[in-house]
C-alpha positions, 0 to 999 in steps of 0.5 A, a space after each residue: 767519239 773515239 775511246 782513248 784509254 791513255 795518251 802517250 806524248 812524244 815531245 821534243 828535247 829542250 832548247 833555250 833559244 826555241 819554244 821546246 822548253 815550254 811546249 811540254 808544259 803547255 800540253 800538260 796543262 791542257 791534258 790536266 784540264 781535260 782530265 786526260 790520262 797521259 804519260 810523257 815519254 822522255 828521252 835522254 839529252 845528249 848534253 846539258 847545253 840546251 843549245 843548237 850547234 849543228 843545224 838551225 831549227 833543232 840540233 841534228 845530233 841532239 834531235 836524233 839522240 833524244 828521239 832514239 832514246 825516247 823511242 827505246 822507252 816507248 818500245 819497252 812499254 809496247 813490249 810490256 803490253 802497257 800500250 794497247 789498241 785503246 791508246 794513242 801515241 802523239 808525236 809533236 813533230 813528224 820527223 822523229 828518228 825511231 818513229 819508223 820502227 812503229 809499223 814494223 812492230 805493230 804489224 806483227 803485234 796482236 790487234 789489241 796492242 796496236 795503238 792509234 798514232 797521230 802527229 804534227 806536221 810542220 813543214 819539211 819537203 812539202 815546203 820549197 823554202 824549208 831549210 832541208 831543201 837548201 841542205 839537200 835532204 829532199 830525196 830521203 826526207 820525202 821517202 820518210 814522209 811517205 812511209 809515215 803517211 802510210 800508217 798514221 791515223 791522222 796529221 795535225 797542221 797549223 793552217 788550211 794553206 799547208 793542207 794544199 801542200 800536203 795533198 799536192 805532195 800526195 799524202 793521203 792520211 786524214 788531216 786536221 787543221 788545229 793551229 799551232 800549239 801555244 800556252 797563252 797563260 804560261 807565256 803571259 805569267 812569265 813576266 811582270 810587264 804591262 807597259 801601255 803601247 804608246 809608252 813603250 820603246 820606239 822599237 820594231 823587233 824581228 824574232 825569226 831565225 836570221 837565216 836565208 828563208 827568213 829574208 834578213 836583207 828585206 828587214 835590213 832594207 826596211 831599217 835603212 829606209 825607215 831611218 830616213 823617215 824617222 831615225 828614232 825608231 829602233 829596228 832590233 833583232 831578238 836572238 837566243 844564241 850567244 851571238 848572231 848566227 845564220 846559214 849565210 854569213 853575209 846576213 850576219 856581216 851586214 847586220 853587224 855593219 848596220 849596228 855599228 854604222 850610221 845608216 840605220 838605228 839598228 841593234 842586235 840583242 843576243 843571248 836572250 832567254 825566253 823571259 828576256 825576250 818577252 820583256 823586250 817584246 812587251 816593251 816594243 811597239 811592233 814585231 815584224 816578219 818577212 819570212 819566205 818559210 813560216 806556217 803561222 809562227 809562235 812569234 805572232 801569238 807571243 807578240 799578240 799576248 803582250 799587245 805588241 802589234 804584228 806586221 807580216 807579209 800577205 804570204 803563205 798562211 799569214 792571210 789566214 792567221 790574221 783573218 785577212 785583216 789588211 792592217 797586219 799584212 803588207 804586200 810581200 817584198 814591197 818595201 813601200 807597202 811595208 813602210 806605209 803599213 808600219 807608219 800606219 801602226 805608229 800613227 794608230 798607237 799615237 792616237 790610241 786607235 787600235 780597235 781594228 788590230 784585234 789585239 789578243 784574239 789571235 793568241 786566244 785562237 792559237 791557245 786553243 790548238 791543243 784542245 782542238 788536237 785532243 778533239 781530233 784524236 777523240 773523233 770530235 774534230 769533224 769541223 777541223 777535218 780537211 777531208 770534206 767541206 765541213 772545214 770550209 764551212 767552219 772557216 767561212 765564219 769570222 775567225 775571231 768572234 
């Protein structure tokens, strides 16, 4: 077991439309339960809008401003000798402007003031469908990743599938497959809704960003095709922005045309706060995904928490997420297979025959991610390490026992 005197947590800035408002809360709950001595290092918000204006995943200006001010606070503590070699600094996101200064400081500091550094790696240049590839950021971001890989003590990832991408990219740091951080108790406690699945609105929801890498056209094709089978099924977009936005206006235009036309039962819900979204999710029968770029996704855990069935492509990490349960998976980009699996779900709901969908177990597993992250940093996560065959033996067992 590795000694950890204190954990310094470097989280993300807050956005109404993203999970970042909850992420710090989820971590602090687990730190408290584990009796971890910790300190959250906060930064300054650029403004009070909590909105993503420049960019699609996080706001480019807000991300940079927050993390640089956060880094200044961390450096002050390092300068004062408050952070020692018995401590751990954990970054919630590998891309944290300012992180690059740590090796410069630590390599010139006495050994007793060189903390261990761990971080979570979500996608970036190792994923050819990541938004930053589209935006032309590959060259400088890959160099940043290689620099970070040189000095961190470990990388946390959400899935086995993603490890292969990191190793193919040449990263050499220890990697631990811990899952995607999630707080099931906090999410479930936010709303007072317990509508039985068969009594819910006849609704299919889509909660991913309305961007090119999430394949909006496929979802809209499905909505139009299913309208011919059952026009009572509503296909909805759940959007946290004041209005639907995308990195390609064509997707917005088509969505608006579908909502206003007569070829699909299509509705766009905008301006949703998290509780609004959860209430809609808890009154929907299915959450659908057709993303090219997704590594687990909190949308799976959120839907599973509220007993909403999930239908995702058998692509990237999703077969691993669903433990190869074909009930939740359809052949990628096959409209016929997606329609067939969706029909099967509606029939299972009508018959109240849901035992094969493992409802609640996926979110239970992801709910343990922060615990597994702590275990890895404490040296107790051998079964999570992807540097030998222990992890393979670990996942060979049934995932949701």
